[in-house]
C-alpha positions in Angstrom: 35.8 45.0 21.7 37.4 45.6 18.3 39.7 48.6 18.6 38.2 50.1 15.5 34.8 50.3 17.2 35.6 52.0 20.4 36.2 55.6 21.5 39.6 56.9 20.3 40.6 57.5 23.9 40.1 53.8 24.6 42.5 52.9 21.7 45.3 54.2 23.9 47.2 51.2 25.3 48.7 52.1 28.7 51.4 49.5 28.3 52.4 50.2 24.7 51.6 53.9 24.7 50.3 53.7 21.2 47.4 55.2 19.4 47.2 53.1 16.2 47.0 56.4 14.3 46.5 54.9 10.9 43.4 53.1 11.9 40.1 54.7 11.0 37.6 56.3 13.3 34.2 54.8 13.4 31.0 57.0 13.4 30.5 56.3 17.1 34.1 57.1 18.1 34.0 60.3 15.9 30.9 61.6 17.7 32.5 60.8 21.1 35.8 62.5 20.1 34.1 65.6 18.9 32.1 65.7 22.2 35.1 65.2 24.4 34.7 68.9 25.1 32.1 69.1 27.9 28.6 68.6 26.6 25.4 67.3 28.2 22.4 66.0 26.2 18.9 67.1 27.0 17.3 63.9 25.7 14.7 66.2 24.1 14.6 64.1 20.9 13.6 60.4 21.0 16.2 57.9 19.8 15.2 56.8 16.3 18.1 54.5 15.6 17.5 50.8 16.1 21.2 50.1 16.2 21.9 52.4 19.2 20.9 50.4 22.3 20.4 52.0 25.7 23.5 50.3 26.9 25.8 51.6 24.1 28.8 53.6 25.4 28.3 56.2 22.6 24.5 56.7 23.1 24.9 60.0 25.0 27.0 61.4 22.2 24.5 60.3 19.6 21.7 61.8 21.7 23.4 65.1 22.1 23.8 65.6 18.3 20.2 64.5 17.8 19.0 67.1 20.4 20.9 69.8 18.5 19.5 68.7 15.1 22.9 67.6 13.6 21.9 64.0 12.9 19.1 62.9 10.6 16.3 61.6 12.9 14.3 60.4 9.9 16.8 57.5 9.4 16.2 54.2 11.2 19.9 53.4 11.7 23.0 55.2 12.8 25.6 52.6 11.7 27.9 53.2 14.7 30.5 50.7 13.5 30.8 52.2 10.1 33.9 54.2 9.2 33.5 58.0 9.6 34.4 60.0 6.5 36.4 63.2 6.5 33.4 65.2 5.5 31.2 63.7 8.3 33.9 64.5 10.9 34.2 68.1 9.6 30.5 68.6 9.8 30.3 67.3 13.4 33.3 69.5 14.4 31.6 72.6 12.9 28.4 71.8 14.7 30.3 71.3 18.0 32.1 74.6 17.6 28.8 76.3 16.8 30.2 77.7 13.5 27.7 79.2 11.1 28.1 77.9 7.6 28.4 81.0 5.4 27.6 81.2 1.7 30.1 79.0 -0.2 32.1 80.4 -3.1 30.8 80.0 -6.7 33.5 77.5 -7.5 34.7 74.7 -5.3 38.1 75.2 -3.7 38.7 71.5 -4.0 38.7 69.6 -7.3 37.1 66.5 -5.8 34.2 68.3 -4.2 31.2 68.9 -6.4 29.0 71.9 -5.7 26.0 69.6 -5.5 27.5 67.5 -2.7 26.0 67.9 0.7 29.4 68.6 2.2 30.4 71.4 -0.3 29.4 74.3 2.0 30.7 72.3 5.1 34.2 71.9 3.6 34.4 75.4 2.3 33.6 76.8 5.7 36.2 74.5 7.4 38.8 75.6 4.8 37.9 79.3 5.4 38.4 78.7 9.1 41.8 77.1 8.3 40.8 73.7 9.7 41.4 71.8 6.5 44.0 72.6 4.0 43.9 69.9 1.3 46.7 67.7 0.0 50.1 69.3 0.8 48.3 72.4 2.0 47.0 73.1 -1.5 44.0 75.2 -0.4 43.8 78.3 -2.6 45.5 76.8 -5.6 44.5 74.1 -8.2 44.6 71.2 -8.5 43.7 70.6 -4.8 42.0 67.6 -3.3 40.6 67.0 0.2 39.2 63.4 -0.2 35.8 64.1 1.5 34.5 60.6 1.3 37.8 58.9 2.5 37.8 57.5 6.0 39.3 59.8 8.5 42.2 58.5 10.5 42.9 59.2 14.2 45.8 61.5 13.4 43.7 63.5 10.9 40.9 63.8 13.5 43.2 65.0 16.2 44.7 67.6 13.8 41.3 69.0 12.8 40.2 69.3 16.5 43.5 71.0 17.5 43.0 73.6 14.7 39.3 74.0 15.3 39.5 74.6 19.0 42.9 76.3 19.3 44.4 73.5 21.5 48.1 74.0 22.3 50.7 71.5 23.2 52.0 71.5 26.8 54.0 68.3 26.9 52.2 67.2 30.1 51.1 63.9 28.7 53.3 60.9 27.9 54.2 60.6 24.2 52.8 57.8 22.0 55.5 55.5 20.8 53.9 55.3 17.3 54.1 59.1 16.9 57.4 60.6 15.9 58.3 64.2 15.7 58.7 64.1 11.9 55.0 62.9 11.6 52.9 65.8 10.4 50.3 65.0 13.0 52.7 64.8 16.0 52.0 68.2 17.4 48.2 67.6 17.2 48.4 64.2 18.8 50.5 65.6 21.7 48.3 68.6 22.1 45.1 66.5 22.2 46.7 64.1 24.7 47.9 67.0 26.9 44.3 68.2 27.2 42.8 64.7 27.7 40.9 64.8 24.4 42.5 61.4 23.5 
């Protein structure tokens, strides 16, 4: 399998101890990563997506989000190999954490997020929860960008999950050779690995 199309956990190479952190997460791996916290689908909703076969390793993850109404069942395809965006990953994380999206502010906190965008209230809620902070931690000042439609990297995904679920580093997992202490995502990657999220 192409490493960009598999679960982030499977990107870990036991020999090299590397996570390929600058590669992007696909929609299928993003779902699976967010669901790495115990979850069981009910299979209440039929599978509408023609590109999610019964044998797909990510089918259970897709089914769980369908059951909970977080995916659009009116669409015919899921596009599992497509790159997941930052906004999509934040939306899934909020759903998994069962956070209620409150009324967003009158003005956008991020200069690259229009009030008419579907992800406007999603990103505002995540910022309010201190899950996302914008470029160079600019949240609360302008200019501030969050790049909602940019592909989310594995390091960014780990950082968001660590913030969202209060995961702390224990140092019990081996370190990845492509993650150095100066890297801004180093703590998040180690914490996620320590808790078997990646």
